[in-house]
N, C-alpha and C positions, 0 to 999 in steps of 0.2 A: 126411100131406097138406100140412102147412105147408111142409115141406122141398121138396116137389114144386112148390108154387106159387112158392117162391123161385127154383127152377131155371128155371121158365117165365119169370119176370120177368127173370132174367139172360139167358135166351135172346133175349128181345125188346128187350134193352138199356133196360129201364124206368128205370134210374137214370141214363141218358144221354139226356135230352130234346133235346139239340142236334140229333140226327139228324132227328127229325120237325119241329123248328122250321125247319130249313133247307128242308124241303118246304113248310111251312105259309105262310111269309110271301109268297113269290111267288104262291101260289095265292090267298090272300086279296087281295093287291094286284090280281090279275087280275079277281077278282070285283068289286072297286070300279070298276075301269076299264070292265069290260063293262057294269055297271049305271049308270055315270055318277054314282056315289055309293053310299050305303048299300044293300047288296044284299038285306037282310032276314035275320032270325035263322035262318030255316030253312036257307038255303044256307050261312050261316056255320057252323052246327052240322054240316051234312052234310060240308063240306070239312075242318073241324077234326077231327072224329071219324074221318072216312075217311082223312085223312092219318096219324093215329096208328096206325090199324089196318093200313094198307098198309105203312107203314114197318116195323111189327112183323112182318108177314108176310114182308116182304123179308129181314129179319134171319134168319128161320128158313130160308128158301131159300138165302141166301148161306152160312150156316154149314154146311149140308149139302153144298153144292157145293164149299166150300173146306176141308172137314174134314181132308183129307190134306195140305193146304198149311199150314193154320193151326198145326199141331203144331210146325212149324219156325220160327214167328215168335214172338218173345218176348211181344209184346203180345196175341196171340190164342191162345196155347197152352192156356190154361185155360178156354176157352169150353165150355159144356155139351156140345155135340155132339162137339167135338174131343177133349175129355177123357173121353168115353164115359159121362158121367152122364145124358145123354139120347140115345136111339137115333135113327137117321136117320128111320125111319118115324114115330116119335112127333113129332119136330120138324116133319116135313112135314105131319102131321095138324093140329098146332097152327097152322101157317101157313095151311093150307086153311080152317080154321074162321075165322081172322081175316080172310082174304080174302073169304070168303062174307059175313061181317058187313059188311064194307066195301061189297060189292056190294048188300047189302040197303039200305044208305043211298042208293046210286046209283039204285036203283029208285024212290026217292021224287022223282026229278027229271024228266027227259024222255027220249024215245027216242034223241035225238042224243047226249046224255051217256052213256047206257047203251052205245051202239055204240062210242063212243071209249074207254070203260073197258076193252074187250077189247084194244085196241091198247096201252093203258097197262100192262095185265097182261103182255102179250107182251114188252114192253121190259124190264119188271121181271124176268121169268124169264130173259131173254137176258143181262143184265148179268154175273152171276157167271161165266159161261163166256167172256165177251168177254176177260177177263183172261188167258186162255190163248192167244188168237190175235191180238188187236188191240193195236198198240203204244201207243195212247192210249185205253185202256178207259174213262177218265174222261169221254170224249165220249159214250159209250153211257150212262153214269150220268147225264150232263148231260141227255140226252133223258128218261130215266126220272124224274129229280128235277124236271123242268120240265113234265111232262105235265099237272100240275094246272092250268096256264095255259089251254091249249085247252079242257080240260074245264070250267073256270070259265065261259068264254065260251059254251060249248055249253049249260050249265045256265041261264045268264041269258038268252041271245039265241036259243037253239035253232039256232045255227049257229057255225061257227068261221071268223071273218074273217081276212084277211091280217095284221091287227094282232096277233092272238093268236100266230100262228107267228113273227112278228118279235120279239115279247116273249120267246117261247121261246128263240129264237136268242141274244138278249141274256143271258137267264138262264143259258144253257148255258155262257157264258164265266165266270160267277160260279162255277158248279159246277166247271169246270176249274181255277179258282184255288184254291178251298178243298180240293178233293179231291187236288190235286197236293201241297198242304201236308201233307195226311194221308198221302199215299204217301211223302213224304220221311221220315216217321217210321220206316217199315219198309223203306227202300231197301236196306240191307245184307242183311237177311234175304231180301227178294224176289230179289235178285241171285243168292243161293245156290240158291234153289229154282226159278229160271227163270220167275218170274212177270213179266208185262209190266205196266208202269205208266208214267204220264206222267213221274214223277220220274226213272225210269231212261232213258226215251227222250230227255228234255230235257237230262239230264246237267248240265253246269256252267251251262247257260242256264236252269235251273229258276227261280231267283229273278226275273230280269228277265221271264221268260215269265209268271210269276204276276202280276207287276205289270201287264203288258200285258193279261192276262185281266180283271183287276179294272177297268182303265181302259175296256176295251171294253164290259164289262157296264154300268157307270155311264153311259157316253157313249150307248150304244144306247137304254137306257131313258129317259134325259133327252131324247133326240131324239124318240123315239116318243111321249113324253108331252108334247111341245111345250113344253119347259122355258122358252123365252123369254117365254111368255105366262102362266107360273105366278106365284103370289104368293111373299111372303117365306118363308112356312112351308115351301114345297117346296124353296126354295134352301137354307134352313138345314138341312133334313134331308139334302139332297145333300152339303152341306159336311161334316156329321157323318160321312156315309158315306165321303167322300174322306179325312177325317182318320183313320178306322179303317184304311183301306188303307195309309196312311203308317205307322201303328203296326204293322200286320202285317209291313211290310218290316223294321222293327226287330226283330221277333220271329224272322223266318226267315232273315235275311241270313247268320247264322253256321251255318245248317243243323243246329242242334242238335235232337235228338229232342224235348226239353222245349219249346223255342221253337216248333217246327213244330206240335206237338200242341196247344199252347195257342192258337196262331193258328187252327187248325181248329175247336177246341171253341167259340171265341168268335165265329165267323163269323155265327152267327144274329143277333147284334146289328146287323151290317151290313144283313142282310136286313130286320130290323125297322125300321131307320132309313129304308130305301127305302120300305117299306110305309107308314110314318107320312107320308112326303112325298107319296105317292099319295093317302092319305086327306085330307090338308090341301089338296091341289090340287083335290079334288072336293067340298070342303065349302063 
């Protein structure tokens, strides 16, 4: 039993919290914006736990969808499903249970949030297969990883205003930036197996494109949050975020596997910095 639990934890990447943190910070930031301040512990708990559960469910779905590709990629060859230690039906069952638990949390909100949760699930299910047909599948992931934003507005306001969708677009650029860094790690292997990624599509323009994506993310969120009228705390948080972008450039400019993977893994600190700036602006 202990060995089986370890396999399940490996399946959902329990030892790699960066994945769900990348989802969490924009969702919490959206809660604060939608509420005009502290959104209450109930919604914080729902979105934090829901984020962890849905990211874990997404790992199960992704590993089943990519099992025949992952065996040819050095970084993923030993994943539980790919290596045969967990069967596909078992992995899908684990993912279904996790998704149902997340849906149970959504049921404690309102009908608008419940309705949008089905759209979020649909995008989550579509992403693993987008890598076969879309030259920039990271854009699909960007929608999936940003859907907590409109759901946060729905949970607080009972509607999804234009601001929520605009923030989603801004956040999508951040996902494009960090997931292209992630794709750069596996570019050689992905080329061999015919996988489509933004790192392959962008080619030698990958590093400047990533910097442009980061810049668009910070600029869009600063504009939408009316940066000129915010206090010192917001601007300090924004400066820290921009400093991290510069640091990421130093990590990825040589396109080494180690540098690109480190940049990806530490991206959640950039999202945290933006979140802190949002909280400070509404305090």
